[in-house]
N, C-alpha and C positions, 0 to 999 in steps of 0.2 A: 329164481324165477321159473314159472313153468311157463314151457309152448305149446301152445293148442293150435286147434284147427278151427275155423272162423265159424262152420255150422254146431260146434260143440256149443256155442254161445249163445244163441237163440237165433231169430230173423230177426229183429230191430239190428241189432249189430252187423247182419251181413249187409242188411238196407243201411245202416249206416256209413259203412266202410267206403262205399264211391260218394256216397256224399260229401264227408270228409274231405276224401282225396280229390275231387270237383272243387272245391271251396279253397282248399291246400292249391290248386295249380291257377283259379285265379284272382289269390294272392288277399283273400277274406277269411282265409282259418286264424284263430285267435292263437296267439304264442304262449306257450305254457315253461314255465317257472322251470320245472324238473327238479325240486328239491327230494322227493318221493323217492322217483327212479334213481337220482345219482348217485345212492346207494345200492342200487340193484346193478346197473350196467357202467362199461367206461364209454365217454362221449369222446368222440373225434373233434379236433380243433375245430371251431367252426361250426360243429352242430350245430342245431334248432329242433326243437323241439313245439309242436304246435297241436292245440286240444280241439275237439270235437264232443260236446253232450249227447247223451244218449239216451231215448227215453224220456219220461217227462216224472217230474217229483212225486208224490203225492198231495193232495188237495190242502193241506194244511201245512206242507210245507212251506215256511218264509221267502223262500229262493226262487222257487218255481220249476229251475235248470235242473235238469236229471242226473242223478246220482254216480251214474255211470258213466265212463267217459275214453273216448279212443285217445289217444297219443300217437302222433306221426313224428317220427325220426327222421329229420332230413338234414344231407349234409351236399352242400356244394349245389341245393334248391332241387336235389330228387330226394324221394322218400326211396326210407334206405329200409326202415322196420317201423311195424305198426304193434302198438302194446291197447291193453284193455286194464282197464280198474272197475273191479267189478261194486266196491264202495269208495267212493268219493274221501281221499285222502285219508285212507289205509293202505300203509307201505307193504302189508301182508296180502292183498288182494290183485296185485298186476298180474298180468300173462304178455306173455308174446304171442302175436296172434302168427301163425308161419305163412300160411296159404294169401296172402292178399294178393 
């Protein structure tokens, strides 16, 4: 998995990071199962993942949600790592954002 700077991912991703963190802090972040990430990283005991959609799907998409997503990795109620997926459900498109 590649590690990248948030600025290299575009302004919509940069803007989505504080929104995702705010939702997490407010207890409103959606949980994420992490099946794709489980093959790429080691989870600490009790770690949890939270998902945040980035952008909007194209007009003909039946789901309407963004195809890209941030995943916050939290341990003991603290965000420890932030991941970004360029293509929803593609395990090869995950990157870790190192400057969040």
